[in-house]
Each structure stands twice: as structure tokens, then as C-alpha cells.
FIKEBA-600406 format. One record per residue (C-alpha): residue number from 1; residue in three letters; x, y negated, z. Coordinates in steps of 0.5 Angstrom, whole numbers. Example, Ala and Ser with C-alpha at 12.3 -4.5 7.8 and 13.67 -1.06 7.14 Angstrom:
2
{site 1,ALA,{25,9,16}}
{site 2,SER,{27,2,14}}
//
This chain:
111
{site 1,MET,{291,-509,-61}}
{site 2,ASN,{289,-514,-66}}
{site 3,ARG,{293,-521,-69}}
{site 4,THR,{289,-525,-64}}
{site 5,GLY,{292,-521,-58}}
{site 6,GLN,{285,-518,-56}}
{site 7,THR,{283,-511,-56}}
{site 8,PRO,{277,-510,-61}}
{site 9,ASP,{273,-507,-55}}
{site 10,ARG,{273,-514,-51}}
{site 11,ARG,{268,-517,-56}}
{site 12,ARG,{263,-511,-55}}
{site 13,VAL,{264,-512,-47}}
{site 14,VAL,{262,-520,-48}}
{site 15,ASP,{256,-518,-52}}
{site 16,TYR,{254,-513,-47}}
{site 17,ALA,{254,-518,-41}}
{site 18,ALA,{251,-523,-46}}
{site 19,ALA,{245,-518,-47}}
{site 20,ALA,{245,-516,-40}}
{site 21,THR,{244,-524,-38}}
{site 22,GLU,{239,-525,-43}}
{site 23,GLN,{235,-518,-40}}
{site 24,MET,{235,-521,-33}}
{site 25,MET,{233,-528,-35}}
{site 26,HIS,{227,-525,-39}}
{site 27,TYR,{225,-520,-33}}
{site 28,CYS,{226,-526,-28}}
{site 29,ALA,{221,-530,-33}}
{site 30,THR,{216,-525,-33}}
{site 31,HIS,{216,-524,-26}}
{site 32,PRO,{218,-531,-23}}
{site 33,GLY,{216,-529,-15}}
{site 34,SER,{220,-522,-15}}
{site 35,PRO,{226,-522,-11}}
{site 36,SER,{230,-521,-17}}
{site 37,ALA,{228,-528,-19}}
{site 38,VAL,{228,-531,-13}}
{site 39,ARG,{235,-528,-10}}
{site 40,CYS,{239,-527,-17}}
{site 41,PRO,{243,-520,-15}}
{site 42,GLN,{249,-519,-19}}
{site 43,LEU,{249,-514,-24}}
{site 44,PHE,{254,-508,-25}}
{site 45,PHE,{255,-503,-31}}
{site 46,ARG,{258,-496,-28}}
{site 47,GLY,{258,-490,-32}}
{site 48,GLU,{251,-490,-36}}
{site 49,LEU,{247,-494,-30}}
{site 50,TRP,{246,-501,-29}}
{site 51,ILE,{246,-503,-21}}
{site 52,ALA,{243,-510,-18}}
{site 53,VAL,{247,-512,-12}}
{site 54,LEU,{245,-517,-7}}
{site 55,GLY,{250,-517,-1}}
{site 56,PRO,{258,-516,0}}
{site 57,SER,{258,-509,-3}}
{site 58,VAL,{253,-503,-5}}
{site 59,GLU,{254,-500,2}}
{site 60,GLU,{252,-506,6}}
{site 61,GLY,{247,-510,1}}
{site 62,ILE,{241,-509,-2}}
{site 63,VAL,{241,-504,-9}}
{site 64,GLY,{237,-502,-15}}
{site 65,ILE,{240,-497,-20}}
{site 66,GLY,{237,-496,-26}}
{site 67,PRO,{238,-494,-34}}
{site 68,THR,{236,-501,-36}}
{site 69,VAL,{237,-508,-33}}
{site 70,ALA,{230,-508,-32}}
{site 71,ALA,{229,-501,-29}}
{site 72,ALA,{235,-503,-24}}
{site 73,LEU,{232,-510,-22}}
{site 74,ARG,{225,-506,-21}}
{site 75,ALA,{229,-502,-16}}
{site 76,PHE,{232,-508,-13}}
{site 77,ASP,{225,-511,-12}}
{site 78,ALA,{223,-505,-9}}
{site 79,GLN,{229,-504,-4}}
{site 80,TYR,{229,-511,-2}}
{site 81,LEU,{221,-511,0}}
{site 82,ILE,{222,-505,4}}
{site 83,ARG,{229,-508,7}}
{site 84,LEU,{227,-515,8}}
{site 85,PRO,{220,-518,9}}
{site 86,PRO,{218,-524,4}}
{site 87,PRO,{220,-531,6}}
{site 88,ASN,{213,-533,7}}
{site 89,GLU,{210,-527,11}}
{site 90,GLU,{206,-529,17}}
{site 91,ILE,{206,-526,23}}
{site 92,ILE,{199,-523,24}}
{site 93,ALA,{196,-522,31}}
{site 94,PRO,{195,-515,34}}
{site 95,THR,{188,-513,31}}
{site 96,THR,{186,-511,38}}
{site 97,PRO,{185,-517,43}}
{site 98,GLN,{189,-516,49}}
{site 99,ARG,{187,-518,56}}
{site 100,SER,{185,-525,57}}
{site 101,LEU,{185,-529,63}}
{site 102,THR,{181,-535,65}}
{site 103,VAL,{183,-540,70}}
{site 104,HIS,{178,-544,74}}
{site 105,LEU,{181,-550,78}}
{site 106,SER,{177,-552,84}}
{site 107,GLN,{180,-559,84}}
{site 108,PRO,{184,-562,79}}
{site 109,PRO,{192,-562,79}}
{site 110,ASP,{196,-567,82}}
{site 111,VAL,{199,-571,77}}
//
């Protein structure tokens, strides 16, 4: 502990957090339509890995893990696209037409 009451490593932790935030902003700026840019997952650092999480926990959410911030965000994007369809995805009709029926009225219906 130094004279200000802080441990010397605290500054390094803040530097890592600022660097991670900057790397995430850069990734999102270069991939503006990506799930990471749209959904802004939380970033964690555990051991030697970066973890990007969207949801209440790693067990229940969508997770991307990698050795760098960008790698974790790429992994998150891939998992997001596997688990959730893009928000503007259209519903596509079946490629083979289903049986269609034609109705012919012998007289107009009563109104």
C-alpha cells in the first residue's frame, strides 16, 4: 500500500479496463452491424481469457471467449448468430408450394 492508500496494482487494473473499453469501441466501430456493436455485451477478464457475456450469467447467457478482446467479441458474434436470429430476419415461405384451394361462389354472399 502506498501513501494514498491504494495498492500499486490498482492503476494497472484501471489501465486494462480503459484499454479493453477502447478495444471494444474499435471493434464495434469496424463492425457496426455486428451483434457486439448492437447488443454491447459485458466484458470480463478471467485467467488469461477475455469473456463477452450477454445475459444474466455465463450459464444462461450468450458467451464469447478469446485471448483478446476482439477474439472474444468475434466468438460472441458467432454464438449470438447461432442462438438468436438477426432482428430484421424475414420469415421465408416454404420453397415448395402447399396445396392451394380455389373457391367459386355460385351467388354472392348475403351482406
